[in-house]
C-alpha positions in Angstrom: 14.1 0.4 11.0 10.8 -1.2 12.0 12.3 -3.7 14.5 10.9 -6.8 12.8 12.6 -10.2 12.6 14.0 -11.7 9.5 11.4 -14.4 9.5 8.6 -11.9 9.7 10.2 -9.9 6.8 10.6 -13.0 4.7 7.0 -14.1 5.4 5.7 -10.6 4.5 7.6 -10.5 1.3 6.4 -14.0 0.3 2.8 -13.0 1.1 3.0 -9.9 -1.0 4.4 -11.9 -3.9 1.5 -14.3 -3.6 -1.2 -11.7 -3.7 0.4 -9.0 -5.9 -0.9 -8.3 -9.4 0.7 -6.0 -12.0 -1.9 -3.5 -13.1 -1.8 -1.3 -16.2 -2.3 2.4 -15.6 -5.9 3.0 -16.6 -7.3 6.2 -17.9 -9.3 7.6 -15.1 -10.5 10.6 -13.2 -8.2 10.2 -10.2 -5.3 12.7 -9.9 -2.8 13.6 -7.3 -3.0 17.3 -6.8 0.5 18.9 -7.0 2.3 15.7 -8.0 1.2 14.4 -11.4 4.0 11.8 -11.3 2.1 10.0 -8.5 -1.2 9.9 -10.6 -0.3 6.6 -12.3 0.2 4.9 -8.9 -3.1 6.2 -7.6 -5.0 5.2 -10.8 -3.5 1.7 -10.8 -4.4 1.2 -7.2 -8.0 2.4 -7.7 -8.4 0.2 -10.9 -7.0 -2.8 -9.0 -9.5 -2.4 -6.2 -6.8 -2.6 -3.5 -7.6 -2.2 0.2 -4.4 -0.4 1.0 -1.9 1.7 -0.9 1.3 1.7 1.1 3.5 4.7 0.5 5.7 7.3 2.2 4.6 10.0 -0.2 2.9 12.9 1.7 0.7 14.0 -1.2 -0.7 10.5 -1.6 -1.1 10.0 2.1 -3.1 13.3 2.3 -5.7 11.8 0.0 -6.6 8.9 2.4 -9.1 7.4 2.4 -10.1 7.6 -1.3 -13.2 5.7 -2.3 -12.6 2.9 0.1 -8.8 2.7 -0.4 -6.8 3.4 2.7 -3.5 5.2 1.8 -1.1 4.4 4.6 2.6 4.4 5.6 4.7 1.2 5.8 4.6 1.5 9.6 0.8 1.6 9.6 0.7 -1.4 7.2 3.0 -3.4 9.5 0.5 -2.7 12.3 -2.4 -3.9 10.1 -0.5 -7.1 9.4 0.1 -7.6 13.1 -3.5 -6.9 13.9 -4.4 -9.7 11.4 -2.3 -12.3 13.1 1.1 -11.8 11.6 3.2 -11.6 14.8 6.4 -9.7 14.8 8.5 -12.9 15.3 6.7 -15.5 13.3 
């Protein structure tokens, strides 16, 4: 779908595994208007202090940026990776 090589995909998955942390849903003031099922995702991202929340959900995307967190699509995130030196065919 995104025209990336298998090696790029494997490297991306491994990088995400290396830097990913599981976060408990904190009690917080952040809510997703019109979609309360997405509120735990937003709260966890905010509590974890992430730089990016990658989603295809329109209601979450509409909130970007939120307190320094960029809420972006997978296509946008792939561009961010490429801009940071992760070439398409590494």
